[in-house]
Backbone as JSON, one array per atom type, in Angstrom:
{
  "sequence": "QVQLVESGGGLVQPGGSLRLSCAASGRIFSPNTMVWYRQAPGKQRESVAGISSAGRVSYVDSVKGRFTISRDNPKNTVHLQMNSLKPEDTAVYYCNVEVDGALLGPWGQGTQVTVSS",
  "N": [[-43.25, 68.18, -7.03], [-39.71, 68.18, -7.09], [-36.93, 70.55, -8.32], [-33.59, 70.78, -8.68], [-30.37, 72.73, -9.18], [-27.06, 72.68, -9.46], [-24.47, 75.05, -8.99], [-21.4, 76.49, -10.1], [-19.23, 75.27, -9.74], [-15.28, 74.5, -10.99], [-12.03, 74.26, -12.19], [-9.43, 73.58, -10.45], [-6.31, 74.77, -8.5], [-4.37, 72.63, -6.13], [-5.32, 73.79, -2.83], [-6.45, 76.22, -3.49], [-9.61, 77.96, -3.79], [-13.25, 77.47, -4.09], [-16.78, 78.52, -4.63], [-19.55, 77.04, -4.32], [-23.1, 77.24, -5.09], [-26.5, 76.08, -4.62], [-29.79, 76.0, -6.36], [-33.27, 75.49, -5.28], [-36.17, 74.26, -5.96], [-39.79, 74.41, -6.46], [-41.95, 71.77, -5.1], [-41.01, 71.86, -2.08], [-40.41, 70.81, 1.53], [-40.99, 72.01, 4.76], [-39.69, 71.85, 8.19], [-36.48, 71.29, 6.82], [-33.53, 69.37, 5.6], [-30.96, 70.48, 3.78], [-28.37, 69.1, 1.57], [-25.11, 68.48, 0.93], [-23.67, 66.96, -1.63], [-21.05, 64.4, -2.72], [-19.85, 62.45, -5.7], [-16.84, 61.07, -6.46], [-14.99, 59.81, -9.47], [-15.55, 56.49, -10.04], [-16.53, 55.92, -7.57], [-19.08, 55.55, -4.67], [-21.56, 57.73, -3.94], [-21.22, 60.38, -1.68], [-22.41, 61.72, 0.93], [-21.47, 65.84, 1.71], [-21.7, 67.64, 3.34], [-24.44, 69.19, 5.68], [-27.22, 70.91, 5.96], [-29.21, 72.3, 8.28], [-32.89, 73.8, 8.5], [-33.24, 75.26, 10.54], [-30.48, 75.91, 11.32], [-28.42, 74.46, 11.68], [-25.37, 72.6, 11.37], [-23.28, 70.02, 9.64], [-20.62, 68.14, 9.02], [-18.86, 66.17, 6.24], [-15.63, 64.1, 7.97], [-13.57, 64.25, 6.57], [-13.49, 67.23, 5.3], [-14.01, 68.84, 7.19], [-13.46, 72.24, 8.24], [-12.49, 72.92, 6.56], [-14.08, 73.33, 4.45], [-17.21, 75.09, 4.52], [-20.94, 75.32, 4.94], [-23.93, 76.98, 3.84], [-27.03, 78.51, 3.82], [-30.02, 79.94, 2.09], [-32.76, 80.57, 3.45], [-35.5, 81.95, 2.54], [-34.83, 82.02, -0.47], [-34.42, 79.37, -1.0], [-31.88, 78.42, -1.19], [-28.61, 76.85, -0.79], [-25.47, 77.0, 0.0], [-21.81, 76.1, -0.38], [-18.97, 77.0, 0.77], [-15.9, 75.81, -0.43], [-12.49, 76.05, 0.87], [-8.95, 75.49, 0.52], [-8.55, 73.56, -0.71], [-8.42, 70.27, -2.21], [-6.27, 67.64, -4.36], [-8.22, 65.22, -4.06], [-10.6, 66.21, -3.35], [-11.86, 66.47, -5.53], [-14.61, 66.14, -7.61], [-17.87, 65.57, -8.99], [-20.22, 67.43, -7.66], [-23.39, 67.19, -6.08], [-26.74, 68.65, -4.62], [-29.25, 68.19, -2.82], [-32.61, 67.68, -1.15], [-33.69, 66.74, 2.29], [-36.35, 65.47, 3.93], [-37.34, 64.37, 6.8], [-35.29, 61.74, 6.3], [-35.76, 61.21, 4.22], [-35.36, 61.85, 0.19], [-36.21, 64.82, -1.63], [-35.58, 65.4, -4.46], [-35.37, 64.35, -7.46], [-31.96, 64.11, -8.28], [-29.63, 66.42, -9.44], [-28.07, 68.15, -12.24], [-25.46, 67.83, -11.02], [-22.21, 69.94, -10.75], [-19.23, 69.74, -11.87], [-16.0, 69.7, -9.88], [-12.54, 69.97, -10.05], [-9.95, 69.11, -9.05], [-6.25, 70.14, -9.53], [-2.7, 70.51, -10.24]],
  "CA": [[-41.63, 67.56, -7.86], [-38.47, 69.31, -7.1], [-36.0, 70.64, -9.19], [-32.21, 71.4, -8.2], [-29.75, 73.4, -10.11], [-26.38, 73.12, -9.26], [-23.59, 76.05, -10.38], [-19.76, 77.26, -9.11], [-17.4, 74.08, -9.63], [-14.21, 74.48, -11.94], [-10.67, 73.63, -11.91], [-8.8, 74.8, -9.43], [-5.44, 74.43, -7.76], [-4.44, 72.79, -4.97], [-4.79, 74.84, -2.09], [-7.51, 77.0, -4.02], [-11.16, 78.06, -3.08], [-14.26, 77.44, -4.93], [-18.06, 78.62, -3.77], [-20.76, 75.95, -5.17], [-24.59, 77.08, -4.9], [-27.8, 75.09, -5.53], [-30.97, 76.7, -6.14], [-33.74, 74.34, -5.22], [-37.38, 75.0, -6.7], [-41.12, 73.28, -6.42], [-43.02, 71.61, -3.45], [-40.13, 72.2, -0.75], [-41.53, 71.29, 2.9], [-40.18, 72.45, 5.81], [-38.42, 71.82, 7.98], [-35.36, 70.02, 6.03], [-31.9, 69.65, 5.71], [-30.0, 70.67, 2.41], [-27.46, 68.57, 1.57], [-24.24, 68.77, -0.8], [-23.22, 65.15, -2.12], [-19.95, 64.52, -3.81], [-19.28, 61.55, -6.39], [-15.85, 60.74, -7.31], [-15.22, 58.28, -10.7], [-15.39, 55.01, -9.53], [-16.23, 55.74, -6.16], [-20.49, 55.53, -4.39], [-22.1, 59.05, -3.72], [-21.24, 60.74, -0.48], [-22.57, 63.11, 1.71], [-20.3, 65.76, 2.81], [-21.99, 68.38, 4.3], [-25.96, 69.03, 5.42], [-27.91, 72.18, 7.19], [-30.98, 72.03, 8.72], [-33.62, 75.05, 8.21], [-32.51, 75.74, 12.07], [-28.92, 76.42, 10.96], [-27.46, 73.29, 12.35], [-24.67, 71.83, 9.98], [-22.8, 68.68, 9.92], [-19.68, 67.94, 7.98], [-17.93, 64.78, 6.91], [-14.28, 64.41, 8.77], [-12.55, 64.96, 5.47], [-13.72, 68.32, 4.77], [-14.44, 69.77, 8.56], [-12.4, 72.94, 8.72], [-12.16, 73.46, 5.16], [-15.44, 73.62, 3.77], [-18.75, 75.85, 4.87], [-22.05, 75.68, 4.42], [-24.89, 77.98, 4.31], [-28.21, 78.26, 3.13], [-30.91, 81.11, 2.59], [-34.09, 79.65, 3.85], [-36.52, 82.49, 1.44], [-34.47, 81.62, -1.53], [-34.42, 77.73, -0.75], [-30.8, 78.09, -2.18], [-27.48, 76.16, 0.06], [-23.78, 77.18, -0.53], [-20.33, 75.38, -0.15], [-17.2, 77.21, 0.52], [-14.32, 75.24, 0.17], [-11.07, 76.39, 0.92], [-7.71, 74.86, 0.84], [-9.03, 72.12, -1.47], [-7.21, 69.01, -1.88], [-6.65, 66.53, -5.52], [-9.31, 64.45, -3.34], [-11.83, 66.86, -3.22], [-12.26, 66.06, -7.1], [-15.83, 64.78, -7.5], [-18.82, 65.8, -8.91], [-21.05, 67.75, -6.64], [-24.93, 67.54, -5.86], [-27.62, 68.77, -3.75], [-30.48, 67.57, -2.16], [-33.07, 68.13, 0.55], [-33.9, 65.54, 3.16], [-37.52, 65.75, 4.85], [-37.24, 62.9, 7.61], [-34.42, 60.84, 5.85], [-36.24, 61.1, 2.85], [-34.72, 63.0, -0.26], [-37.41, 65.05, -2.06], [-35.33, 65.83, -5.08], [-34.31, 64.07, -8.43], [-30.57, 64.49, -8.74], [-29.6, 67.32, -10.72], [-26.68, 67.54, -13.22], [-23.83, 68.39, -10.45], [-21.34, 70.79, -10.7], [-17.74, 69.14, -11.59], [-15.1, 70.25, -9.05], [-11.58, 69.51, -10.24], [-8.4, 70.3, -7.89], [-5.45, 69.83, -10.28], [-1.95, 71.78, -10.56]],
  "C": [[-40.47, 69.0, -7.4], [-37.36, 69.76, -7.9], [-34.57, 71.16, -8.35], [-31.64, 71.6, -9.33], [-28.29, 73.37, -9.38], [-25.35, 74.14, -9.86], [-22.51, 76.01, -9.54], [-18.68, 76.42, -9.5], [-16.76, 74.62, -10.93], [-13.01, 73.81, -11.8], [-10.03, 74.45, -11.35], [-7.16, 74.0, -8.67], [-5.28, 74.1, -6.47], [-4.32, 73.62, -3.89], [-5.89, 76.34, -2.21], [-8.44, 76.82, -3.09], [-12.26, 78.01, -4.24], [-15.66, 77.77, -4.19], [-19.25, 77.71, -5.01], [-21.81, 76.5, -4.41], [-25.39, 76.34, -6.02], [-28.74, 75.81, -5.12], [-31.91, 75.43, -6.1], [-35.43, 75.26, -5.64], [-38.76, 73.95, -6.67], [-41.41, 73.14, -5.03], [-41.27, 71.25, -2.53], [-40.74, 71.79, 0.63], [-40.61, 71.07, 4.04], [-40.69, 72.18, 7.28], [-37.89, 70.61, 7.2], [-34.21, 70.33, 6.27], [-31.7, 69.97, 4.34], [-28.5, 70.43, 2.84], [-26.4, 68.8, 0.5], [-23.58, 67.02, -0.52], [-21.93, 65.41, -3.02], [-19.74, 62.78, -4.69], [-18.1, 61.74, -7.39], [-15.85, 59.19, -8.81], [-14.58, 57.14, -9.54], [-15.94, 54.63, -8.13], [-17.98, 56.0, -5.98], [-20.45, 57.78, -3.9], [-22.12, 58.93, -2.33], [-21.77, 61.61, 0.03], [-21.47, 64.19, 2.54], [-20.33, 67.07, 3.57], [-23.69, 68.85, 4.24], [-25.9, 70.18, 6.44], [-29.29, 72.31, 7.36], [-31.56, 73.83, 8.47], [-33.51, 75.79, 9.8], [-31.54, 76.11, 11.87], [-27.6, 75.08, 11.24], [-26.93, 72.3, 11.43], [-24.15, 70.96, 10.54], [-21.73, 68.78, 8.93], [-18.92, 65.77, 7.85], [-16.77, 64.82, 7.11], [-13.92, 64.93, 7.93], [-12.53, 66.22, 4.73], [-14.01, 69.48, 6.22], [-12.65, 70.8, 8.56], [-12.03, 73.68, 7.51], [-13.54, 74.14, 4.44], [-16.71, 74.28, 4.81], [-20.22, 75.62, 4.38], [-22.64, 76.36, 4.85], [-25.94, 77.93, 3.58], [-29.15, 79.73, 3.67], [-32.04, 80.94, 2.4], [-35.17, 80.42, 2.86], [-36.38, 82.18, 0.35], [-34.31, 80.15, -1.87], [-32.79, 77.75, -1.59], [-29.41, 77.44, -0.58], [-26.12, 76.35, -1.26], [-23.28, 76.32, 0.15], [-19.4, 76.06, -0.31], [-16.73, 76.44, 0.59], [-13.2, 75.8, -0.47], [-10.47, 74.95, 0.85], [-8.08, 73.58, 0.2], [-7.73, 71.36, -2.34], [-7.32, 68.28, -3.3], [-7.62, 65.78, -4.85], [-10.56, 64.62, -3.22], [-12.36, 66.45, -5.04], [-13.58, 65.32, -7.21], [-16.86, 65.48, -8.55], [-19.91, 66.31, -7.81], [-22.26, 67.87, -6.83], [-25.3, 67.89, -4.95], [-28.3, 68.3, -3.73], [-31.19, 67.77, -1.22], [-33.53, 67.3, 0.93], [-35.06, 65.96, 3.84], [-37.22, 63.91, 5.23], [-36.63, 61.64, 6.96], [-34.85, 60.74, 4.68], [-35.72, 62.09, 1.75], [-36.12, 63.51, -1.05], [-37.04, 65.09, -3.27], [-34.57, 64.31, -6.51], [-32.82, 64.45, -8.59], [-30.73, 65.04, -9.93], [-28.46, 66.66, -11.64], [-25.35, 67.61, -12.77], [-23.47, 69.8, -11.25], [-19.69, 70.21, -10.56], [-16.91, 70.34, -10.94], [-13.62, 69.42, -9.58], [-10.26, 70.03, -9.33], [-7.23, 69.98, -8.4], [-4.34, 70.66, -10.55], [-1.42, 71.46, -12.06]]
}
């Protein structure tokens, strides 16, 4: 069983920054891809950014140039540096670990990000 704990969310003004962190523990297979997702009220959960064990990254178009994903392999942690935040980034952010297209963990509690003036 994999456990996922997200942290770092909060309330920030438009244009501000936040750094999210996610610690994964349990049976984590490698290689894998650690992925940040978000779910806004009334919307489906969407993937935002992913990073493979080898460091290959991908981003949804709406965050390219503003968000940066990174990971610490020995610690099984993944971070999401979010800059130039917009109100439309408001959501609960979750992380998970993908192996061969399958998610390893049940969803954690997520961390709320609210961008508002």
